[in-house]
C-alpha positions as CSV (number, residue, x, y, z in Angstrom):
1,X,11.2,-7.4,-1.9
2,X,9.8,-9.3,-4.9
3,X,6.3,-8.2,-4.0
4,X,7.3,-4.6,-3.9
5,X,9.1,-4.9,-7.2
6,X,5.9,-6.4,-8.6
7,X,4.0,-3.3,-7.6
8,X,6.5,-1.3,-9.6
9,X,6.6,-3.7,-12.5
10,X,2.8,-3.4,-12.8
11,X,3.2,0.4,-12.7
12,X,0.9,0.8,-9.8
13,X,3.5,3.0,-8.2
14,X,6.4,4.8,-10.0
15,X,9.9,3.3,-9.7
16,X,11.1,6.3,-7.7
17,X,8.9,5.3,-4.7
18,X,10.3,1.8,-4.1
19,X,10.1,2.6,-0.3
20,X,6.3,3.1,-0.6
21,X,5.9,-0.2,-2.4
22,X,7.9,-1.9,0.4
23,X,5.8,-0.2,3.0
24,X,2.6,-1.5,1.4
25,X,4.1,-5.0,0.8
26,X,5.3,-5.4,4.4
27,X,2.1,-4.3,5.9
28,X,0.2,-6.9,3.8
29,X,2.7,-9.7,4.4
30,X,2.6,-9.1,8.2
31,X,-1.2,-8.9,8.2
32,X,-1.3,-5.4,9.7
33,X,-4.7,-3.9,10.6
34,X,-3.6,-0.4,9.4
35,X,-1.0,1.2,7.2
36,X,-0.5,4.6,8.7
37,X,1.0,7.2,6.4
38,X,1.2,10.9,5.6
39,X,1.8,9.9,2.0
40,X,-1.4,10.9,0.3
41,X,0.3,11.0,-3.1
42,X,1.0,7.3,-3.4
43,X,-0.3,5.3,-0.5
44,X,-3.3,7.0,0.9
45,X,-4.5,7.9,-2.6
46,X,-8.1,6.9,-3.3
47,X,-7.3,6.4,-7.0
48,X,-4.4,4.1,-6.4
49,X,-5.8,2.1,-3.4
50,X,-8.1,-0.1,-5.5
51,X,-5.1,-1.1,-7.7
52,X,-3.0,-1.9,-4.7
53,X,-5.8,-3.9,-3.1
54,X,-6.3,-5.9,-6.3
55,X,-2.6,-6.5,-6.7
56,X,-2.4,-7.9,-3.1
57,X,-5.5,-10.0,-3.6
58,X,-3.8,-11.6,-6.7
59,X,-1.0,-12.6,-4.3
60,X,-3.4,-13.9,-1.7
61,X,-2.7,-11.0,0.6
62,X,-4.9,-8.2,2.0
63,X,-3.8,-4.6,2.0
64,X,-4.6,-3.2,5.4
65,X,-6.8,-0.1,5.9
66,X,-4.6,2.8,4.7
67,X,-5.1,6.0,6.5
68,X,-3.4,9.2,7.8
69,X,-2.8,9.6,11.5
70,X,-5.6,12.2,11.6
71,X,-8.1,9.8,10.0
72,X,-7.1,7.1,12.5
73,X,-7.5,9.5,15.5
74,X,-10.9,10.6,14.3
75,X,-12.3,7.1,14.8
């Protein structure tokens, strides 16, 4: 939970979307290959992803590949 709260504290994601911060944190902590989401506003957002990746790297974690189900099916 502290990692997710750090994402909010750094203002990478707005406080109202704590669940999105938890989703990103848990996927990185558990070393997932993909973070599958329909949430293009906060998680699968190309403007926010570099900030999320950098935040995870600062905590010695790797954010998995974030994509929508359609993007994953296209591969």
